[in-house]
N, C-alpha and C positions, 0 to 999 in steps of 0.2 A: 482451795483448803484452808489456807491461812493467809489473811489480809492484815498487815500491820501498817498503820498510818500515824505519822508523826509521834512516835510513843517516846516519852520521856519518863525517867525513873530515877529515884534517889535511894540511898541507903543513909538513915540517919538525916543529917543536913547536908550531904554531899551528892550532887548530881552525877549520875553515872551514865544514864542514857540520854542522849540529847536530840530527839527528833527522829528515830528510827522509822523509816518507810520501806516495807518489803513485801513482796508478794510470792507465795509458794504454792504451786499448784499441785493437785494431786499426781502421783506417779513421778514428782521431780525430787532430786536430790541438790540441797544448796549447801555450799560450804561457807562457813563464817571464820574468816581469819583475821588476824590483827596482832599487834605487839601486847605485850603484858599490860594490864590496867586498861584495856581499850573499851571493855564492856561486854567481850564475848559471852563469858559465863553468866554474866548478870542478865543478858538477854535470855537466855535458857530458863533462868530461875524465875524472872518476872513472868515469862509465859507459862511456867508450871505452877505459879501462885505461891511462891515463897514469901512468908510473911514479913521478912525482914526488909523487902522492898516496897517502896511506895510509888505507885504511877502517879505522876503528876500531870500528864497531858497525854492525849492521843486516844486511839482506839485499836482494838485487836479482835477481828471476826475470825472464829474458828469454825469452819462448815457452815458459815452463815450466821452464827450465833455469837453473842457478846461475850468473849471470853473473859475479859477483866470483871464481869458481874459474877463470875462463878467461884466457889471456893476450890481449894486445890484438889479435894478428894472428887468434886464433880468433874472437873476437867479430866481427871485420870479415868473416871467411868466412861467419859466420853471418847476416850481412845487416845489422849495425850500422854507421851511417856517420856519421862527424862533420864537418861542414863547418866550416873554422876561421875564427875571427874575423879572424886575421892569416896568411893563406896565405903561405907563404916562397917565394922563388925557388930553383931547383934548376938552375943553370947546367950545360950538357952534357948534359942529359937532356931529350929533345923531349918536348912535350906529347903528341904522338902516341905516342912509346914508352911514357911512363908510363901512359897510359890504356890501350893494349892490353895492357900487362902486368898492370895492375890487373885488366881484365876478364877475362883466360885464367886468373889466379889464383883468381878468384871462380869461373869456370866450371869448373875443376878440382875445386874444393872441393864444387861442386854437382852434379857428375857430368856436366855438359855438355860438348859439344865445344868445344874452344878455337877461336880464329879466325885465320887466317893473314893476312898483311898485307894482301892484296886484299880479303879478306872484311872485315876490320876497316875497311878504307878506305870501303867502301859503308855500314857500320853507323855509323861514327862522323859521316859526313857528315849522315845523318838526324837524329843527336843535335845537331848544331851548329846546326840550324835551331829546335830548341826553346829555345836560349838566345841566338838572333840573334848568333852569332859568325862570322867568316869562316875560311875553311879555312887561311888563311895563319897563323892561330895554333897550328895543329897543329905546325908545323916550328920554331916557337921553342921556347926552353928553357922548362921548367915554370915559368910565372909571370914569366919573365925579360922585365923592362921592361913588364910589364902596369900598367895603372892600377888603383886601388883598385877600381874597377867591373867591370874585365876580370878581375881575380882572383876577385871573387864569382861572376862568371858562369861563370868556368872551374871553381869549387868545384860549382856546380849541374850543369855539363856533366859532373863527375865522377859526382855523383848519379845523372844520368840514364844514364850508362853502367853503373854498378855495381847500380842497380835495388834498393836496400836495402829490407829489411823495416821498419827502425827508422832514421829519419834525424833527427839532432840539428843544427840549423843556429844556430850561435853568431854572434849578431849580423850576420845577414845583410844587414840594412840598413846597416850601418856604412860610410860612405864613399860611399854611392850618391847620384847625383843622381836627380831625378824619373823621367827616361825610364829609366835604369838599374833604378830600383826596380820600376817597372811591368814591365819585361821580366822580371826575375828572379821577380818575384810570378807572373806569368802562366806562367812555366816550372815553378815549383813547383806551381801548381795544376794542370797536366797531368799531374802525376805522383801527386796525391792518389788513393786507392782503397781498397777495403774491406779491402786485405791489407798495407796500409802505415799506420804511425803516424809522426808528425812532431813533434818538439819544436822549438819557435822560442824561441830566447833573445834577448831584445829590451829596449833602454831605452823603446822608442817606440811608441805605439799606431798611428802611420801605417803600420807594416808590416802590421798586422792589416786595414787598408783595402784591401791588396792580397791578403793571404793570411788569410782569415777563419778564427778559432780556435773550436773548440767549447768549450774552457776555458781560463780565464786563471788564472795562479797567481802571487802576489806573494811574493819571497823578501826577507827582511831578517835580517841577523845569522845567516845560515846556516840559516834556518828558513822554512818556509811560514808566513806570518802572515795570508793571505787567498786564498781561491780563489771563482771564479764564473764568469759567463759574459762575453761581449764587454763589457757595461756597466762591469765592473770596470776594464777598460783605459782606458775613456772617463773614468772618474772620476779615474784616476791622471793621464790628460792633463791633465785640468782643475784638479785640486788638488794634483798631486804626490803625495808618499808621507808626508807630515807626519802626515796623519790617522790612518795605521796605527799610529803610535808611542803613540797614546793609546787604542787598541783602538776606535776608532770604527766 
């Protein structure tokens, strides 16, 4: 699904990623952990095509295609989804309008029929149940007045609508209370499957209690310094990251 080889990237003159190599297969969930400033969020943004980041070295293949040669919108049409750490408000654009436009653009790219407003109404109501959101959120401006937890649930609602092949979820657990974390975790788990890969960017092992990961990778200084199973996240939860600095 995703093959990253020796990926390096900078923002301005500052190198942030320094030789990332990572393989993520279809059906797999990988967690990306690490201290602040280690490059976790940068990796997601580079994969999504954020224009502020310049790739200076390396290759990324997504479903066998050169991801780095694609514009951000082309990556999205091919099924790459980035759930933001800090979703922004877009006043004047209703949540329903935004979601229907996004769905229909995806459908157009895939050669599927678009949904008219009535058809989309039935479709989106079923998706709302997945994230335990009320219908009233559809008529509000995109993320306008939403709490942190509601914004994160809205990101997962977008994921449910767009049905991506590769989902990158950047600090999904940030700002969530226990109940919201459980709801969001359950929603993501319903979307796991053999044709989808998920990258979870997180600081905390607690997210993996709700969304179990097949593999865990630790970033530090823009490099992957350790990879392993769920036990790696448990060690980080117990000991922090200091042991990695001495190569333990």
